[in-house]
Every structure is written in structure tokens, then in C-alpha cells.
mmJSON file of the N, C-alpha and C atoms, coordinates in Angstrom:
{"data_MODEL":{"atom_site":{
"group_PDB":["ATOM","ATOM","ATOM","ATOM","ATOM","ATOM","ATOM","ATOM","ATOM","ATOM","ATOM","ATOM","ATOM","ATOM","ATOM","ATOM","ATOM","ATOM","ATOM","ATOM","ATOM","ATOM","ATOM","ATOM","ATOM","ATOM","ATOM","ATOM","ATOM","ATOM","ATOM","ATOM","ATOM","ATOM","ATOM","ATOM","ATOM","ATOM","ATOM","ATOM","ATOM","ATOM","ATOM","ATOM","ATOM","ATOM","ATOM","ATOM","ATOM","ATOM","ATOM","ATOM","ATOM","ATOM","ATOM","ATOM","ATOM","ATOM","ATOM","ATOM","ATOM","ATOM","ATOM","ATOM","ATOM","ATOM","ATOM","ATOM","ATOM","ATOM","ATOM","ATOM","ATOM","ATOM","ATOM","ATOM","ATOM","ATOM","ATOM","ATOM","ATOM","ATOM","ATOM","ATOM","ATOM","ATOM","ATOM","ATOM","ATOM","ATOM","ATOM","ATOM","ATOM","ATOM","ATOM","ATOM","ATOM","ATOM","ATOM","ATOM","ATOM","ATOM","ATOM","ATOM","ATOM","ATOM","ATOM","ATOM","ATOM","ATOM","ATOM","ATOM","ATOM","ATOM","ATOM","ATOM","ATOM","ATOM","ATOM","ATOM","ATOM","ATOM","ATOM","ATOM","ATOM","ATOM","ATOM","ATOM","ATOM","ATOM","ATOM","ATOM","ATOM","ATOM","ATOM","ATOM","ATOM","ATOM","ATOM","ATOM","ATOM","ATOM","ATOM","ATOM","ATOM","ATOM","ATOM","ATOM","ATOM","ATOM","ATOM","ATOM","ATOM","ATOM","ATOM","ATOM","ATOM","ATOM","ATOM","ATOM","ATOM","ATOM","ATOM","ATOM","ATOM","ATOM","ATOM","ATOM","ATOM","ATOM","ATOM","ATOM","ATOM","ATOM","ATOM","ATOM","ATOM","ATOM","ATOM","ATOM","ATOM","ATOM","ATOM","ATOM","ATOM","ATOM","ATOM","ATOM","ATOM","ATOM","ATOM","ATOM","ATOM","ATOM","ATOM","ATOM","ATOM","ATOM","ATOM","ATOM","ATOM","ATOM","ATOM","ATOM","ATOM","ATOM","ATOM","ATOM","ATOM","ATOM","ATOM","ATOM","ATOM","ATOM","ATOM","ATOM","ATOM","ATOM","ATOM","ATOM","ATOM","ATOM","ATOM","ATOM","ATOM","ATOM","ATOM","ATOM","ATOM","ATOM","ATOM","ATOM","ATOM","ATOM"],
"id":[1,2,3,4,5,6,7,8,9,10,11,12,13,14,15,16,17,18,19,20,21,22,23,24,25,26,27,28,29,30,31,32,33,34,35,36,37,38,39,40,41,42,43,44,45,46,47,48,49,50,51,52,53,54,55,56,57,58,59,60,61,62,63,64,65,66,67,68,69,70,71,72,73,74,75,76,77,78,79,80,81,82,83,84,85,86,87,88,89,90,91,92,93,94,95,96,97,98,99,100,101,102,103,104,105,106,107,108,109,110,111,112,113,114,115,116,117,118,119,120,121,122,123,124,125,126,127,128,129,130,131,132,133,134,135,136,137,138,139,140,141,142,143,144,145,146,147,148,149,150,151,152,153,154,155,156,157,158,159,160,161,162,163,164,165,166,167,168,169,170,171,172,173,174,175,176,177,178,179,180,181,182,183,184,185,186,187,188,189,190,191,192,193,194,195,196,197,198,199,200,201,202,203,204,205,206,207,208,209,210,211,212,213,214,215,216,217,218,219,220,221,222,223,224,225,226,227,228,229,230,231,232,233,234],
"type_symbol":["N","C","C","N","C","C","N","C","C","N","C","C","N","C","C","N","C","C","N","C","C","N","C","C","N","C","C","N","C","C","N","C","C","N","C","C","N","C","C","N","C","C","N","C","C","N","C","C","N","C","C","N","C","C","N","C","C","N","C","C","N","C","C","N","C","C","N","C","C","N","C","C","N","C","C","N","C","C","N","C","C","N","C","C","N","C","C","N","C","C","N","C","C","N","C","C","N","C","C","N","C","C","N","C","C","N","C","C","N","C","C","N","C","C","N","C","C","N","C","C","N","C","C","N","C","C","N","C","C","N","C","C","N","C","C","N","C","C","N","C","C","N","C","C","N","C","C","N","C","C","N","C","C","N","C","C","N","C","C","N","C","C","N","C","C","N","C","C","N","C","C","N","C","C","N","C","C","N","C","C","N","C","C","N","C","C","N","C","C","N","C","C","N","C","C","N","C","C","N","C","C","N","C","C","N","C","C","N","C","C","N","C","C","N","C","C","N","C","C","N","C","C","N","C","C","N","C","C","N","C","C","N","C","C"],
"label_atom_id":["N","CA","C","N","CA","C","N","CA","C","N","CA","C","N","CA","C","N","CA","C","N","CA","C","N","CA","C","N","CA","C","N","CA","C","N","CA","C","N","CA","C","N","CA","C","N","CA","C","N","CA","C","N","CA","C","N","CA","C","N","CA","C","N","CA","C","N","CA","C","N","CA","C","N","CA","C","N","CA","C","N","CA","C","N","CA","C","N","CA","C","N","CA","C","N","CA","C","N","CA","C","N","CA","C","N","CA","C","N","CA","C","N","CA","C","N","CA","C","N","CA","C","N","CA","C","N","CA","C","N","CA","C","N","CA","C","N","CA","C","N","CA","C","N","CA","C","N","CA","C","N","CA","C","N","CA","C","N","CA","C","N","CA","C","N","CA","C","N","CA","C","N","CA","C","N","CA","C","N","CA","C","N","CA","C","N","CA","C","N","CA","C","N","CA","C","N","CA","C","N","CA","C","N","CA","C","N","CA","C","N","CA","C","N","CA","C","N","CA","C","N","CA","C","N","CA","C","N","CA","C","N","CA","C","N","CA","C","N","CA","C","N","CA","C","N","CA","C","N","CA","C","N","CA","C","N","CA","C","N","CA","C","N","CA","C","N","CA","C","N","CA","C"],
"label_alt_id":[null,null,null,null,null,null,null,null,null,null,null,null,null,null,null,null,null,null,null,null,null,null,null,null,null,null,null,null,null,null,null,null,null,null,null,null,null,null,null,null,null,null,null,null,null,null,null,null,null,null,null,null,null,null,null,null,null,null,null,null,null,null,null,null,null,null,null,null,null,null,null,null,null,null,null,null,null,null,null,null,null,null,null,null,null,null,null,null,null,null,null,null,null,null,null,null,null,null,null,null,null,null,null,null,null,null,null,null,null,null,null,null,null,null,null,null,null,null,null,null,null,null,null,null,null,null,null,null,null,null,null,null,null,null,null,null,null,null,null,null,null,null,null,null,null,null,null,null,null,null,null,null,null,null,null,null,null,null,null,null,null,null,null,null,null,null,null,null,null,null,null,null,null,null,null,null,null,null,null,null,null,null,null,null,null,null,null,null,null,null,null,null,null,null,null,null,null,null,null,null,null,null,null,null,null,null,null,null,null,null,null,null,null,null,null,null,null,null,null,null,null,null,null,null,null,null,null,null,null,null,null,null,null,null],
"label_comp_id":["UNK","UNK","UNK","UNK","UNK","UNK","UNK","UNK","UNK","UNK","UNK","UNK","UNK","UNK","UNK","UNK","UNK","UNK","UNK","UNK","UNK","UNK","UNK","UNK","UNK","UNK","UNK","UNK","UNK","UNK","UNK","UNK","UNK","UNK","UNK","UNK","UNK","UNK","UNK","UNK","UNK","UNK","UNK","UNK","UNK","UNK","UNK","UNK","UNK","UNK","UNK","UNK","UNK","UNK","UNK","UNK","UNK","UNK","UNK","UNK","UNK","UNK","UNK","UNK","UNK","UNK","UNK","UNK","UNK","UNK","UNK","UNK","UNK","UNK","UNK","UNK","UNK","UNK","UNK","UNK","UNK","UNK","UNK","UNK","UNK","UNK","UNK","UNK","UNK","UNK","UNK","UNK","UNK","UNK","UNK","UNK","UNK","UNK","UNK","UNK","UNK","UNK","UNK","UNK","UNK","UNK","UNK","UNK","UNK","UNK","UNK","UNK","UNK","UNK","UNK","UNK","UNK","UNK","UNK","UNK","UNK","UNK","UNK","UNK","UNK","UNK","UNK","UNK","UNK","UNK","UNK","UNK","UNK","UNK","UNK","UNK","UNK","UNK","UNK","UNK","UNK","UNK","UNK","UNK","UNK","UNK","UNK","UNK","UNK","UNK","UNK","UNK","UNK","UNK","UNK","UNK","UNK","UNK","UNK","UNK","UNK","UNK","UNK","UNK","UNK","UNK","UNK","UNK","UNK","UNK","UNK","UNK","UNK","UNK","UNK","UNK","UNK","UNK","UNK","UNK","UNK","UNK","UNK","UNK","UNK","UNK","UNK","UNK","UNK","UNK","UNK","UNK","UNK","UNK","UNK","UNK","UNK","UNK","UNK","UNK","UNK","UNK","UNK","UNK","UNK","UNK","UNK","UNK","UNK","UNK","UNK","UNK","UNK","UNK","UNK","UNK","UNK","UNK","UNK","UNK","UNK","UNK","UNK","UNK","UNK","UNK","UNK","UNK","UNK","UNK","UNK","UNK","UNK","UNK"],
"label_asym_id":["A","A","A","A","A","A","A","A","A","A","A","A","A","A","A","A","A","A","A","A","A","A","A","A","A","A","A","A","A","A","A","A","A","A","A","A","A","A","A","A","A","A","A","A","A","A","A","A","A","A","A","A","A","A","A","A","A","A","A","A","A","A","A","A","A","A","A","A","A","A","A","A","A","A","A","A","A","A","A","A","A","A","A","A","A","A","A","A","A","A","A","A","A","A","A","A","A","A","A","A","A","A","A","A","A","A","A","A","A","A","A","A","A","A","A","A","A","A","A","A","A","A","A","A","A","A","A","A","A","A","A","A","A","A","A","A","A","A","A","A","A","A","A","A","A","A","A","A","A","A","A","A","A","A","A","A","A","A","A","A","A","A","A","A","A","A","A","A","A","A","A","A","A","A","A","A","A","A","A","A","A","A","A","A","A","A","A","A","A","A","A","A","A","A","A","A","A","A","A","A","A","A","A","A","A","A","A","A","A","A","A","A","A","A","A","A","A","A","A","A","A","A","A","A","A","A","A","A","A","A","A","A","A","A"],
"label_entity_id":["1","1","1","1","1","1","1","1","1","1","1","1","1","1","1","1","1","1","1","1","1","1","1","1","1","1","1","1","1","1","1","1","1","1","1","1","1","1","1","1","1","1","1","1","1","1","1","1","1","1","1","1","1","1","1","1","1","1","1","1","1","1","1","1","1","1","1","1","1","1","1","1","1","1","1","1","1","1","1","1","1","1","1","1","1","1","1","1","1","1","1","1","1","1","1","1","1","1","1","1","1","1","1","1","1","1","1","1","1","1","1","1","1","1","1","1","1","1","1","1","1","1","1","1","1","1","1","1","1","1","1","1","1","1","1","1","1","1","1","1","1","1","1","1","1","1","1","1","1","1","1","1","1","1","1","1","1","1","1","1","1","1","1","1","1","1","1","1","1","1","1","1","1","1","1","1","1","1","1","1","1","1","1","1","1","1","1","1","1","1","1","1","1","1","1","1","1","1","1","1","1","1","1","1","1","1","1","1","1","1","1","1","1","1","1","1","1","1","1","1","1","1","1","1","1","1","1","1","1","1","1","1","1","1"],
"label_seq_id":[1,1,1,2,2,2,3,3,3,4,4,4,5,5,5,6,6,6,7,7,7,8,8,8,9,9,9,10,10,10,11,11,11,12,12,12,13,13,13,14,14,14,15,15,15,16,16,16,17,17,17,18,18,18,19,19,19,20,20,20,21,21,21,22,22,22,23,23,23,24,24,24,25,25,25,26,26,26,27,27,27,28,28,28,29,29,29,30,30,30,31,31,31,32,32,32,33,33,33,34,34,34,35,35,35,36,36,36,37,37,37,38,38,38,39,39,39,40,40,40,41,41,41,42,42,42,43,43,43,44,44,44,45,45,45,46,46,46,47,47,47,48,48,48,49,49,49,50,50,50,51,51,51,52,52,52,53,53,53,54,54,54,55,55,55,56,56,56,57,57,57,58,58,58,59,59,59,60,60,60,61,61,61,62,62,62,63,63,63,64,64,64,65,65,65,66,66,66,67,67,67,68,68,68,69,69,69,70,70,70,71,71,71,72,72,72,73,73,73,74,74,74,75,75,75,76,76,76,77,77,77,78,78,78],
"pdbx_PDB_ins_code":[null,null,null,null,null,null,null,null,null,null,null,null,null,null,null,null,null,null,null,null,null,null,null,null,null,null,null,null,null,null,null,null,null,null,null,null,null,null,null,null,null,null,null,null,null,null,null,null,null,null,null,null,null,null,null,null,null,null,null,null,null,null,null,null,null,null,null,null,null,null,null,null,null,null,null,null,null,null,null,null,null,null,null,null,null,null,null,null,null,null,null,null,null,null,null,null,null,null,null,null,null,null,null,null,null,null,null,null,null,null,null,null,null,null,null,null,null,null,null,null,null,null,null,null,null,null,null,null,null,null,null,null,null,null,null,null,null,null,null,null,null,null,null,null,null,null,null,null,null,null,null,null,null,null,null,null,null,null,null,null,null,null,null,null,null,null,null,null,null,null,null,null,null,null,null,null,null,null,null,null,null,null,null,null,null,null,null,null,null,null,null,null,null,null,null,null,null,null,null,null,null,null,null,null,null,null,null,null,null,null,null,null,null,null,null,null,null,null,null,null,null,null,null,null,null,null,null,null,null,null,null,null,null,null],
"Cartn_x":[-101.057,-101.127,-101.533,-102.529,-102.989,-102.207,-101.654,-100.923,-101.916,-101.756,-102.62,-102.173,-103.118,-102.814,-103.013,-102.247,-102.335,-103.1,-104.017,-104.782,-104.469,-103.968,-103.646,-104.556,-105.164,-106.109,-105.683,-105.738,-105.455,-106.715,-107.096,-108.301,-107.95,-108.015,-107.792,-108.977,-108.667,-109.693,-109.55,-110.674,-110.692,-111.993,-111.863,-113.003,-114.116,-113.75,-114.698,-114.934,-114.777,-114.891,-116.222,-117.276,-118.584,-118.736,-117.844,-117.986,-116.906,-115.777,-114.632,-114.96,-115.587,-115.863,-116.84,-117.863,-118.801,-118.083,-117.198,-116.417,-115.542,-114.889,-114.028,-114.822,-115.994,-116.83,-117.22,-117.654,-118.052,-116.868,-115.746,-114.554,-114.085,-114.143,-113.736,-114.623,-115.908,-116.812,-116.409,-116.047,-115.641,-114.346,-113.382,-112.108,-112.283,-113.13,-113.366,-114.03,-114.882,-115.554,-114.572,-113.428,-112.438,-111.14,-111.195,-110.022,-109.54,-108.242,-107.663,-107.426,-108.21,-108.009,-107.088,-107.172,-106.405,-105.809,-104.706,-104.142,-104.443,-105.101,-105.49,-104.611,-104.315,-103.737,-104.445,-104.532,-105.332,-104.605,-104.503,-103.87,-104.895,-105.15,-105.936,-104.959,-105.173,-104.332,-105.14,-104.808,-105.526,-104.962,-105.811,-105.397,-105.676,-105.036,-105.12,-106.522,-107.185,-108.513,-108.451,-109.528,-109.604,-110.493,-111.049,-111.867,-111.053,-111.685,-111.032,-110.692,-110.721,-110.495,-109.198,-108.094,-106.814,-106.728,-107.287,-107.272,-108.081,-109.182,-109.989,-109.198,-108.552,-107.73,-106.598,-105.918,-104.825,-105.315,-106.485,-107.048,-107.33,-107.939,-108.213,-106.913,-105.928,-104.656,-103.893,-103.995,-103.261,-103.85,-105.108,-105.777,-105.91,-105.475,-105.66,-104.42,-103.752,-102.465,-102.573,-103.722,-103.797,-104.091,-104.32,-104.603,-103.394,-103.138,-102.067,-102.614,-101.941,-102.355,-101.218,-101.57,-100.599,-101.191,-100.45,-100.877,-100.12,-100.81,-100.19,-99.413,-99.782,-99.067,-97.619,-97.358,-95.981,-95.112,-95.731,-95.0,-94.902,-95.977,-96.021,-95.313,-94.722,-94.169,-95.19,-95.918,-97.004,-96.569],
"Cartn_y":[52.619,52.234,50.758,50.466,49.093,48.411,47.262,46.478,45.636,45.632,44.81,43.36,42.494,41.08,40.325,39.264,38.434,37.155,36.826,35.587,34.739,33.533,32.606,31.392,31.032,29.918,28.933,27.65,26.591,25.74,25.514,24.737,23.552,22.338,21.171,20.98,20.569,20.417,19.043,18.376,17.122,17.054,17.118,17.05,18.03,19.288,20.339,21.365,20.968,21.937,22.693,22.081,22.738,23.725,23.681,24.523,25.583,25.442,26.318,27.781,28.08,29.47,30.106,29.366,29.892,30.164,29.263,29.445,30.691,30.844,31.993,33.306,33.37,34.578,34.876,33.872,34.073,34.504,33.871,34.213,35.63,36.016,37.362,38.414,38.164,39.108,39.297,38.209,38.288,39.086,38.813,39.533,41.019,41.347,42.754,43.487,42.801,43.413,43.742,43.067,43.27,43.874,44.418,45.038,46.2,46.246,47.295,46.849,45.867,45.315,44.095,43.357,42.124,42.022,41.293,40.899,39.412,39.055,37.671,37.023,35.748,34.927,33.578,32.958,31.75,30.754,29.518,28.449,27.354,27.113,25.948,24.811,23.687,22.507,21.428,21.193,20.179,18.804,17.95,16.626,15.547,15.708,14.729,14.606,15.74,15.726,15.123,14.459,13.877,14.713,15.791,16.689,17.938,19.027,20.254,21.201,20.707,21.552,22.338,21.676,22.36,23.476,23.274,24.333,25.548,25.322,26.43,27.164,26.411,27.009,27.836,27.297,28.034,29.347,29.34,30.562,31.588,31.165,32.066,32.637,31.776,32.217,33.156,32.946,33.799,35.202,35.352,36.648,37.352,36.725,37.281,37.016,38.067,37.936,37.227,37.309,36.69,35.19,34.662,33.236,32.53,31.317,30.48,29.083,28.357,26.987,26.037,24.831,23.777,22.487,21.84,20.546,19.475,18.726,17.739,16.692,16.515,15.56,15.988,17.289,17.767,17.391,17.071,16.723,15.205,14.518,13.066,12.359,11.258,10.398,9.306,9.434,8.465,7.364],
"Cartn_z":[94.879,93.497,93.409,92.588,92.418,91.307,91.639,90.653,89.859,88.537,87.695,87.832,88.148,88.33,87.02,86.871,85.676,85.991,85.104,85.216,83.992,84.242,83.162,83.278,82.171,82.155,81.074,81.414,80.464,80.298,79.054,78.779,77.883,78.412,77.561,76.611,75.403,74.367,73.724,73.566,72.822,72.025,70.714,69.795,70.179,70.286,70.68,69.576,68.32,67.239,67.24,67.71,67.724,68.878,69.857,71.052,71.226,70.553,70.799,70.525,69.397,69.061,70.048,70.475,71.477,72.795,73.17,74.391,74.281,73.127,72.887,73.008,72.415,72.479,73.924,74.658,76.059,76.913,76.732,77.511,77.198,75.925,75.529,76.18,76.281,76.959,78.415,79.063,80.472,80.601,79.751,79.847,79.549,78.604,78.28,79.438,80.17,81.316,82.437,82.464,83.526,82.999,81.795,81.176,82.053,82.255,83.085,84.52,84.981,86.326,86.293,85.2,85.067,83.672,83.57,82.286,82.135,81.065,80.839,79.785,79.989,78.932,78.981,77.838,77.727,76.837,77.302,76.545,76.272,74.997,74.592,74.396,75.039,74.873,74.157,72.903,72.125,72.459,72.958,73.42,72.377,71.226,70.127,69.526,69.369,68.754,67.368,66.97,65.634,64.716,65.242,64.431,64.075,63.795,63.355,64.513,65.737,66.913,66.845,66.522,66.559,65.519,64.345,63.329,63.773,64.434,64.966,66.04,66.913,67.974,67.366,66.35,65.709,65.113,64.504,63.931,65.016,66.107,67.229,67.771,67.986,68.57,67.639,66.347,65.411,65.323,65.704,65.625,66.969,68.051,69.391,70.228,70.612,71.298,72.648,73.32,74.643,74.573,73.367,73.208,72.626,73.122,72.606,72.393,71.505,71.257,71.561,71.936,72.187,71.65,70.761,70.235,71.018,71.829,72.701,71.895,70.615,69.76,69.531,69.65,69.482,70.675,71.795,73.017,73.167,72.868,73.027,71.886,72.163,71.128,70.923,69.819,69.577,68.64],
"occupancy":[1.0,1.0,1.0,1.0,1.0,1.0,1.0,1.0,1.0,1.0,1.0,1.0,1.0,1.0,1.0,1.0,1.0,1.0,1.0,1.0,1.0,1.0,1.0,1.0,1.0,1.0,1.0,1.0,1.0,1.0,1.0,1.0,1.0,1.0,1.0,1.0,1.0,1.0,1.0,1.0,1.0,1.0,1.0,1.0,1.0,1.0,1.0,1.0,1.0,1.0,1.0,1.0,1.0,1.0,1.0,1.0,1.0,1.0,1.0,1.0,1.0,1.0,1.0,1.0,1.0,1.0,1.0,1.0,1.0,1.0,1.0,1.0,1.0,1.0,1.0,1.0,1.0,1.0,1.0,1.0,1.0,1.0,1.0,1.0,1.0,1.0,1.0,1.0,1.0,1.0,1.0,1.0,1.0,1.0,1.0,1.0,1.0,1.0,1.0,1.0,1.0,1.0,1.0,1.0,1.0,1.0,1.0,1.0,1.0,1.0,1.0,1.0,1.0,1.0,1.0,1.0,1.0,1.0,1.0,1.0,1.0,1.0,1.0,1.0,1.0,1.0,1.0,1.0,1.0,1.0,1.0,1.0,1.0,1.0,1.0,1.0,1.0,1.0,1.0,1.0,1.0,1.0,1.0,1.0,1.0,1.0,1.0,1.0,1.0,1.0,1.0,1.0,1.0,1.0,1.0,1.0,1.0,1.0,1.0,1.0,1.0,1.0,1.0,1.0,1.0,1.0,1.0,1.0,1.0,1.0,1.0,1.0,1.0,1.0,1.0,1.0,1.0,1.0,1.0,1.0,1.0,1.0,1.0,1.0,1.0,1.0,1.0,1.0,1.0,1.0,1.0,1.0,1.0,1.0,1.0,1.0,1.0,1.0,1.0,1.0,1.0,1.0,1.0,1.0,1.0,1.0,1.0,1.0,1.0,1.0,1.0,1.0,1.0,1.0,1.0,1.0,1.0,1.0,1.0,1.0,1.0,1.0,1.0,1.0,1.0,1.0,1.0,1.0,1.0,1.0,1.0,1.0,1.0,1.0],
"B_iso_or_equiv":[0.0,0.0,0.0,0.0,0.0,0.0,0.0,0.0,0.0,0.0,0.0,0.0,0.0,0.0,0.0,0.0,0.0,0.0,0.0,0.0,0.0,0.0,0.0,0.0,0.0,0.0,0.0,0.0,0.0,0.0,0.0,0.0,0.0,0.0,0.0,0.0,0.0,0.0,0.0,0.0,0.0,0.0,0.0,0.0,0.0,0.0,0.0,0.0,0.0,0.0,0.0,0.0,0.0,0.0,0.0,0.0,0.0,0.0,0.0,0.0,0.0,0.0,0.0,0.0,0.0,0.0,0.0,0.0,0.0,0.0,0.0,0.0,0.0,0.0,0.0,0.0,0.0,0.0,0.0,0.0,0.0,0.0,0.0,0.0,0.0,0.0,0.0,0.0,0.0,0.0,0.0,0.0,0.0,0.0,0.0,0.0,0.0,0.0,0.0,0.0,0.0,0.0,0.0,0.0,0.0,0.0,0.0,0.0,0.0,0.0,0.0,0.0,0.0,0.0,0.0,0.0,0.0,0.0,0.0,0.0,0.0,0.0,0.0,0.0,0.0,0.0,0.0,0.0,0.0,0.0,0.0,0.0,0.0,0.0,0.0,0.0,0.0,0.0,0.0,0.0,0.0,0.0,0.0,0.0,0.0,0.0,0.0,0.0,0.0,0.0,0.0,0.0,0.0,0.0,0.0,0.0,0.0,0.0,0.0,0.0,0.0,0.0,0.0,0.0,0.0,0.0,0.0,0.0,0.0,0.0,0.0,0.0,0.0,0.0,0.0,0.0,0.0,0.0,0.0,0.0,0.0,0.0,0.0,0.0,0.0,0.0,0.0,0.0,0.0,0.0,0.0,0.0,0.0,0.0,0.0,0.0,0.0,0.0,0.0,0.0,0.0,0.0,0.0,0.0,0.0,0.0,0.0,0.0,0.0,0.0,0.0,0.0,0.0,0.0,0.0,0.0,0.0,0.0,0.0,0.0,0.0,0.0,0.0,0.0,0.0,0.0,0.0,0.0,0.0,0.0,0.0,0.0,0.0,0.0],
"pdbx_formal_charge":[null,null,null,null,null,null,null,null,null,null,null,null,null,null,null,null,null,null,null,null,null,null,null,null,null,null,null,null,null,null,null,null,null,null,null,null,null,null,null,null,null,null,null,null,null,null,null,null,null,null,null,null,null,null,null,null,null,null,null,null,null,null,null,null,null,null,null,null,null,null,null,null,null,null,null,null,null,null,null,null,null,null,null,null,null,null,null,null,null,null,null,null,null,null,null,null,null,null,null,null,null,null,null,null,null,null,null,null,null,null,null,null,null,null,null,null,null,null,null,null,null,null,null,null,null,null,null,null,null,null,null,null,null,null,null,null,null,null,null,null,null,null,null,null,null,null,null,null,null,null,null,null,null,null,null,null,null,null,null,null,null,null,null,null,null,null,null,null,null,null,null,null,null,null,null,null,null,null,null,null,null,null,null,null,null,null,null,null,null,null,null,null,null,null,null,null,null,null,null,null,null,null,null,null,null,null,null,null,null,null,null,null,null,null,null,null,null,null,null,null,null,null,null,null,null,null,null,null,null,null,null,null,null,null],
"auth_seq_id":[1,1,1,2,2,2,3,3,3,4,4,4,5,5,5,6,6,6,7,7,7,8,8,8,9,9,9,10,10,10,11,11,11,12,12,12,13,13,13,14,14,14,15,15,15,16,16,16,17,17,17,18,18,18,19,19,19,20,20,20,21,21,21,22,22,22,23,23,23,24,24,24,25,25,25,26,26,26,27,27,27,28,28,28,29,29,29,30,30,30,31,31,31,32,32,32,33,33,33,34,34,34,35,35,35,36,36,36,37,37,37,38,38,38,39,39,39,40,40,40,41,41,41,42,42,42,43,43,43,44,44,44,45,45,45,46,46,46,47,47,47,48,48,48,49,49,49,50,50,50,51,51,51,52,52,52,53,53,53,54,54,54,55,55,55,56,56,56,57,57,57,58,58,58,59,59,59,60,60,60,61,61,61,62,62,62,63,63,63,64,64,64,65,65,65,66,66,66,67,67,67,68,68,68,69,69,69,70,70,70,71,71,71,72,72,72,73,73,73,74,74,74,75,75,75,76,76,76,77,77,77,78,78,78],
"auth_comp_id":["UNK","UNK","UNK","UNK","UNK","UNK","UNK","UNK","UNK","UNK","UNK","UNK","UNK","UNK","UNK","UNK","UNK","UNK","UNK","UNK","UNK","UNK","UNK","UNK","UNK","UNK","UNK","UNK","UNK","UNK","UNK","UNK","UNK","UNK","UNK","UNK","UNK","UNK","UNK","UNK","UNK","UNK","UNK","UNK","UNK","UNK","UNK","UNK","UNK","UNK","UNK","UNK","UNK","UNK","UNK","UNK","UNK","UNK","UNK","UNK","UNK","UNK","UNK","UNK","UNK","UNK","UNK","UNK","UNK","UNK","UNK","UNK","UNK","UNK","UNK","UNK","UNK","UNK","UNK","UNK","UNK","UNK","UNK","UNK","UNK","UNK","UNK","UNK","UNK","UNK","UNK","UNK","UNK","UNK","UNK","UNK","UNK","UNK","UNK","UNK","UNK","UNK","UNK","UNK","UNK","UNK","UNK","UNK","UNK","UNK","UNK","UNK","UNK","UNK","UNK","UNK","UNK","UNK","UNK","UNK","UNK","UNK","UNK","UNK","UNK","UNK","UNK","UNK","UNK","UNK","UNK","UNK","UNK","UNK","UNK","UNK","UNK","UNK","UNK","UNK","UNK","UNK","UNK","UNK","UNK","UNK","UNK","UNK","UNK","UNK","UNK","UNK","UNK","UNK","UNK","UNK","UNK","UNK","UNK","UNK","UNK","UNK","UNK","UNK","UNK","UNK","UNK","UNK","UNK","UNK","UNK","UNK","UNK","UNK","UNK","UNK","UNK","UNK","UNK","UNK","UNK","UNK","UNK","UNK","UNK","UNK","UNK","UNK","UNK","UNK","UNK","UNK","UNK","UNK","UNK","UNK","UNK","UNK","UNK","UNK","UNK","UNK","UNK","UNK","UNK","UNK","UNK","UNK","UNK","UNK","UNK","UNK","UNK","UNK","UNK","UNK","UNK","UNK","UNK","UNK","UNK","UNK","UNK","UNK","UNK","UNK","UNK","UNK","UNK","UNK","UNK","UNK","UNK","UNK"],
"auth_asym_id":["A","A","A","A","A","A","A","A","A","A","A","A","A","A","A","A","A","A","A","A","A","A","A","A","A","A","A","A","A","A","A","A","A","A","A","A","A","A","A","A","A","A","A","A","A","A","A","A","A","A","A","A","A","A","A","A","A","A","A","A","A","A","A","A","A","A","A","A","A","A","A","A","A","A","A","A","A","A","A","A","A","A","A","A","A","A","A","A","A","A","A","A","A","A","A","A","A","A","A","A","A","A","A","A","A","A","A","A","A","A","A","A","A","A","A","A","A","A","A","A","A","A","A","A","A","A","A","A","A","A","A","A","A","A","A","A","A","A","A","A","A","A","A","A","A","A","A","A","A","A","A","A","A","A","A","A","A","A","A","A","A","A","A","A","A","A","A","A","A","A","A","A","A","A","A","A","A","A","A","A","A","A","A","A","A","A","A","A","A","A","A","A","A","A","A","A","A","A","A","A","A","A","A","A","A","A","A","A","A","A","A","A","A","A","A","A","A","A","A","A","A","A","A","A","A","A","A","A","A","A","A","A","A","A"],
"auth_atom_id":["N","CA","C","N","CA","C","N","CA","C","N","CA","C","N","CA","C","N","CA","C","N","CA","C","N","CA","C","N","CA","C","N","CA","C","N","CA","C","N","CA","C","N","CA","C","N","CA","C","N","CA","C","N","CA","C","N","CA","C","N","CA","C","N","CA","C","N","CA","C","N","CA","C","N","CA","C","N","CA","C","N","CA","C","N","CA","C","N","CA","C","N","CA","C","N","CA","C","N","CA","C","N","CA","C","N","CA","C","N","CA","C","N","CA","C","N","CA","C","N","CA","C","N","CA","C","N","CA","C","N","CA","C","N","CA","C","N","CA","C","N","CA","C","N","CA","C","N","CA","C","N","CA","C","N","CA","C","N","CA","C","N","CA","C","N","CA","C","N","CA","C","N","CA","C","N","CA","C","N","CA","C","N","CA","C","N","CA","C","N","CA","C","N","CA","C","N","CA","C","N","CA","C","N","CA","C","N","CA","C","N","CA","C","N","CA","C","N","CA","C","N","CA","C","N","CA","C","N","CA","C","N","CA","C","N","CA","C","N","CA","C","N","CA","C","N","CA","C","N","CA","C","N","CA","C","N","CA","C","N","CA","C","N","CA","C","N","CA","C","N","CA","C"],
"pdbx_PDB_model_num":[1,1,1,1,1,1,1,1,1,1,1,1,1,1,1,1,1,1,1,1,1,1,1,1,1,1,1,1,1,1,1,1,1,1,1,1,1,1,1,1,1,1,1,1,1,1,1,1,1,1,1,1,1,1,1,1,1,1,1,1,1,1,1,1,1,1,1,1,1,1,1,1,1,1,1,1,1,1,1,1,1,1,1,1,1,1,1,1,1,1,1,1,1,1,1,1,1,1,1,1,1,1,1,1,1,1,1,1,1,1,1,1,1,1,1,1,1,1,1,1,1,1,1,1,1,1,1,1,1,1,1,1,1,1,1,1,1,1,1,1,1,1,1,1,1,1,1,1,1,1,1,1,1,1,1,1,1,1,1,1,1,1,1,1,1,1,1,1,1,1,1,1,1,1,1,1,1,1,1,1,1,1,1,1,1,1,1,1,1,1,1,1,1,1,1,1,1,1,1,1,1,1,1,1,1,1,1,1,1,1,1,1,1,1,1,1,1,1,1,1,1,1,1,1,1,1,1,1,1,1,1,1,1,1]
}}}
């Protein structure tokens, strides 16, 4: 019996509002191609972006169970 392996990926983000959705689409295609062989989870870590990156990440994460968001400002004392 083959055990399904879990792959966890963390992607730091800083002012990437123009690229996040394209990255999400490309990554989703890859995960779908390997569905059933692996369980994927993905963490976007927003590193104090000054653009709309975190809001885009939150929208993606709220609509997709394998995606999570982390706002580094919640951890840092600025």
C-alpha cells in the first residue's frame, strides 16, 4: 500500500500583488496534476507589503482549503 505523502510549501511575499494570482494559478495546475499522490498545503507569508498583496492572499486562502495566509506584522512588534 502506498502512503500519500504531504508536501508543505511556504512562500514569502513582499509587494507582489501583480504576481500572486498568476503564481496561484500555476501552482494549482501542478497540484492538480499530482492529486492523489500527494497532499499539498501552502503558506503565503506576507512580509509587511505596502501594496494589496495581503488582501489578495487572504482572498485566495479563504476560497481554498490548502492555502493559508500569515501576516508577519501580527508576529513582529513594530
